[in-house]
MDTraj code that builds the backbone (N, CA, C; nanometers):
import mdtraj as md
import numpy as np

residues = "ILE GLU LEU ALA ILE GLU ALA VAL GLY HIS VAL PRO ALA GLU ARG ARG PRO GLU LEU GLN TRP VAL GLY ASN PHE ALA ASP ARG LEU TYR VAL GLU LYS LEU GLN ARG LEU ALA GLU ARG LEU GLN VAL ARG PHE THR PRO LYS VAL LEU ILE PRO ASP SER GLU LEU ILE ARG VAL LEU GLN THR ALA ALA ALA MET ILE TYR THR PRO LEU LEU GLU".split()
xyz = np.array([
    [7.7686, 4.0008, 28.1708],
    [7.8275, 3.9096, 28.0757],
    [7.9534, 3.8471, 28.1341],
    [8.0252, 3.9267, 28.2127],
    [8.1426, 3.8702, 28.2808],
    [8.1014, 3.7529, 28.3698],
    [7.9887, 3.7669, 28.4399],
    [7.9406, 3.6601, 28.5273],
    [7.9109, 3.5329, 28.4469],
    [7.8539, 3.5482, 28.3289],
    [7.8258, 3.4317, 28.2438],
    [7.9557, 3.3644, 28.2008],
    [8.0551, 3.4433, 28.1633],
    [8.1852, 3.3872, 28.1233],
    [8.2481, 3.3140, 28.2415],
    [8.2434, 3.3758, 28.3592],
    [8.2999, 3.3125, 28.4777],
    [8.2263, 3.1835, 28.5123],
    [8.0936, 3.1823, 28.5000],
    [8.0159, 3.0617, 28.5299],
    [8.0524, 2.9488, 28.4345],
    [8.0613, 2.9790, 28.3061],
    [8.0981, 2.8770, 28.2079],
    [8.2401, 2.8281, 28.2356],
    [8.3255, 2.9164, 28.2822],
    [8.4622, 2.8788, 28.3152],
    [8.4723, 2.7770, 28.4280],
    [8.3671, 2.7653, 28.5091],
    [8.3660, 2.6672, 28.6184],
    [8.3210, 2.5284, 28.5724],
    [8.2677, 2.5191, 28.4519],
    [8.2277, 2.3885, 28.3986],
    [8.3556, 2.3119, 28.3644],
    [8.3625, 2.1842, 28.4000],
    [8.4829, 2.1069, 28.3667],
    [8.5169, 2.1192, 28.2171],
    [8.6445, 2.1328, 28.1886],
    [8.6910, 2.1605, 28.0526],
    [8.6360, 2.0635, 27.9494],
    [8.6249, 1.9361, 27.9860],
    [8.5790, 1.8374, 27.8882],
    [8.4299, 1.8502, 27.8575],
    [8.3565, 1.9258, 27.9389],
    [8.2125, 1.9452, 27.9163],
    [8.1776, 2.0916, 27.8904],
    [8.2762, 2.1776, 27.8892],
    [8.2535, 2.3225, 27.8806],
    [8.1959, 2.3601, 27.7441],
    [8.0782, 2.4225, 27.7411],
    [8.0186, 2.4630, 27.6132],
    [8.0760, 2.5959, 27.5644],
    [8.0539, 2.6230, 27.4387],
    [8.0859, 2.7546, 27.3836],
    [7.9828, 2.8532, 27.4355],
    [8.0253, 2.9749, 27.4627],
    [7.9347, 3.0806, 27.5042],
    [7.9221, 3.1796, 27.3892],
    [7.8006, 3.1914, 27.3363],
    [7.7750, 3.2882, 27.2307],
    [7.6947, 3.4027, 27.2917],
    [7.7462, 3.5216, 27.2763],
    [7.6787, 3.6400, 27.3293],
    [7.6127, 3.7126, 27.2129],
    [7.4829, 3.7365, 27.2239],
    [7.4073, 3.8063, 27.1199],
    [7.3636, 3.9402, 27.1758],
    [7.3934, 4.0465, 27.1031],
    [7.3560, 4.1794, 27.1485],
    [7.3238, 4.2729, 27.0342],
    [7.2543, 4.3805, 27.0665],
    [7.2199, 4.4823, 26.9663],
    [7.3260, 4.5909, 26.9578],
    [7.4151, 4.5939, 27.0563],
    [7.5189, 4.6967, 27.0623],
    [7.6371, 4.6398, 27.1395],
    [7.7561, 4.6792, 27.1005],
    [7.8742, 4.6370, 27.1753],
    [7.9854, 4.7392, 27.1585],
    [8.0356, 4.7846, 27.2704],
    [8.1517, 4.8723, 27.2698],
    [8.2755, 4.7864, 27.2420],
    [8.3556, 4.8256, 27.1464],
    [8.4720, 4.7471, 27.1036],
    [8.5658, 4.7167, 27.2203],
    [8.5935, 4.8167, 27.3039],
    [8.6845, 4.7952, 27.4167],
    [8.6258, 4.6975, 27.5190],
    [8.4949, 4.7039, 27.5379],
    [8.4298, 4.6119, 27.6307],
    [8.4353, 4.4688, 27.5771],
    [8.4103, 4.4517, 27.4487],
    [8.4174, 4.3185, 27.3884],
    [8.5593, 4.2637, 27.4008],
    [8.6590, 4.3475, 27.3799],
    [8.7978, 4.3033, 27.3960],
    [8.8249, 4.2592, 27.5391],
    [8.7711, 4.3317, 27.6363],
    [8.7849, 4.2936, 27.7775],
    [8.7205, 4.1575, 27.8021],
    [8.6012, 4.1364, 27.7461],
    [8.5325, 4.0081, 27.7614],
    [8.6121, 3.8950, 27.6977],
    [8.6695, 3.9217, 27.5820],
    [8.7483, 3.8188, 27.5137],
    [8.8735, 3.7828, 27.5935],
    [8.9371, 3.8812, 27.6544],
    [9.0546, 3.8525, 27.7389],
    [9.0152, 3.7670, 27.8592],
    [8.9016, 3.7999, 27.9219],
    [8.8529, 3.7211, 28.0348],
    [8.8249, 3.5779, 27.9903],
    [8.7582, 3.5625, 27.8777],
    [8.7265, 3.4287, 27.8269],
    [8.8537, 3.3500, 27.7965],
    [8.9501, 3.4142, 27.7363],
    [9.0768, 3.3460, 27.7071],
    [9.1452, 3.3008, 27.8362],
    [9.1465, 3.3886, 27.9351],
    [9.2107, 3.3559, 28.0626],
    [9.1425, 3.2364, 28.1292],
    [9.0091, 3.2271, 28.1162],
    [8.9337, 3.1184, 28.1775],
    [8.9133, 3.0005, 28.0834],
    [8.9712, 3.0087, 27.9651],
    [8.9607, 2.9035, 27.8633],
    [8.8151, 2.8747, 27.8261],
    [8.7408, 2.9826, 27.8033],
    [8.6017, 2.9738, 27.7597],
    [8.5966, 3.0154, 27.6134],
    [8.5368, 2.9308, 27.5317],
    [8.5162, 2.9680, 27.3909],
    [8.4021, 3.0696, 27.3885],
    [8.4355, 3.1924, 27.3545],
    [8.3416, 3.3047, 27.3609],
    [8.3284, 3.3661, 27.2228],
    [8.2043, 3.3722, 27.1733],
    [8.1789, 3.4284, 27.0418],
    [8.0763, 3.5406, 27.0538],
    [8.1201, 3.6665, 27.0425],
    [8.0235, 3.7767, 27.0437],
    [7.9552, 3.7886, 26.9078],
    [7.8252, 3.8084, 26.9100],
    [7.7464, 3.8263, 26.7874],
    [7.6638, 3.9530, 26.8067],
    [7.6912, 4.0528, 26.7247],
    [7.6253, 4.1818, 26.7400],
    [7.5487, 4.2150, 26.6129],
    [7.4253, 4.2599, 26.6323],
    [7.3370, 4.2995, 26.5215],
    [7.3230, 4.1894, 26.4166],
    [7.2969, 4.0677, 26.4629],
    [7.2794, 3.9583, 26.3686],
    [7.1361, 3.9600, 26.3149],
    [7.1156, 3.9068, 26.1950],
    [6.9797, 3.9022, 26.1404],
    [6.8917, 3.8055, 26.2208],
    [6.7620, 3.8262, 26.2131],
    [6.6681, 3.7417, 26.2870],
    [6.6864, 3.5944, 26.2546],
    [6.7154, 3.5628, 26.1292],
    [6.7309, 3.4221, 26.0908],
    [6.8477, 3.3576, 26.1668],
    [6.9561, 3.4308, 26.1863],
    [7.0692, 3.3761, 26.2617],
    [7.0359, 3.3670, 26.4098],
    [6.9654, 3.4666, 26.4631],
    [6.9240, 3.4629, 26.6028],
    [6.8376, 3.3396, 26.6292],
    [6.7453, 3.3126, 26.5409],
    [6.6591, 3.1949, 26.5546],
    [6.7432, 3.0684, 26.5546],
    [6.8400, 3.0592, 26.4642],
    [6.9258, 2.9413, 26.4564],
    [7.0058, 2.9248, 26.5858],
    [7.0617, 3.0350, 26.6361],
    [7.1400, 3.0295, 26.7601],
    [7.0531, 2.9784, 26.8748],
    [6.9325, 3.0317, 26.8872],
    [6.8442, 2.9910, 26.9962],
    [6.7963, 2.8471, 26.9806],
    [6.7686, 2.8055, 26.8580],
    [6.7203, 2.6690, 26.8354],
    [6.8274, 2.5639, 26.8626],
    [6.9530, 2.5999, 26.8480],
    [7.0607, 2.5024, 26.8671],
    [7.1282, 2.5144, 27.0029],
    [7.0829, 2.6079, 27.0848],
    [7.1446, 2.6294, 27.2159],
    [7.1021, 2.5200, 27.3146],
    [7.1953, 2.4791, 27.3983],
    [7.1636, 2.3858, 27.5070],
    [7.0966, 2.4607, 27.6216],
    [7.1318, 2.5877, 27.6369],
    [7.0758, 2.6710, 27.7438],
    [7.0885, 2.8167, 27.7033],
    [7.0116, 2.9009, 27.7701],
    [7.0197, 3.0446, 27.7458],
    [7.0400, 3.1130, 27.8802],
    [7.1372, 3.2036, 27.8844],
    [7.1634, 3.2827, 28.0039],
    [7.1244, 3.4266, 27.9706],
    [7.0410, 3.4857, 28.0534],
    [6.9970, 3.6231, 28.0319],
    [7.0634, 3.7101, 28.1373],
    [7.1481, 3.8028, 28.0932],
    [7.2234, 3.8865, 28.1871],
    [7.1970, 4.0353, 28.1610],
    [7.0765, 4.0843, 28.1921],
    [7.0478, 4.2250, 28.1664],
    [7.1263, 4.3156, 28.2605],
    [7.1601, 4.4309, 28.2098],
    [7.2319, 4.5275, 28.2918],
    [7.1385, 4.6364, 28.3433],
    [7.0511, 4.6846, 28.2577],
    [6.9668, 4.7993, 28.2937],
    [6.8193, 4.7639, 28.3057],
    [6.7881, 4.6366, 28.3092],
    [6.6459, 4.5983, 28.3175],
    [6.6123, 4.5448, 28.4530],
])
top = md.Topology()
chain = top.add_chain()
for i, resn in enumerate(residues, 1):
    res = top.add_residue(resn, chain, resSeq=i)
    for name in ("N", "CA", "C"):
        top.add_atom(name, md.element.get_by_symbol(name[0]), res)
traj = md.Trajectory(xyz[None], top)
């Protein structure tokens, strides 16, 4: 996820999209670390954890792109 934040941070500021992270689990301290990284790189970062399927569908339908960053797969 850090790599995704860093990649979005390289997009020129005037074209930089919001990064929404969707997950089934999130450690609070890890999310705080991600938010600090995003703030430092001026990336709009919105973590979404355990969202209902209807919201997941909406997020995916309105996304310009999807980045898949598995850790253990």
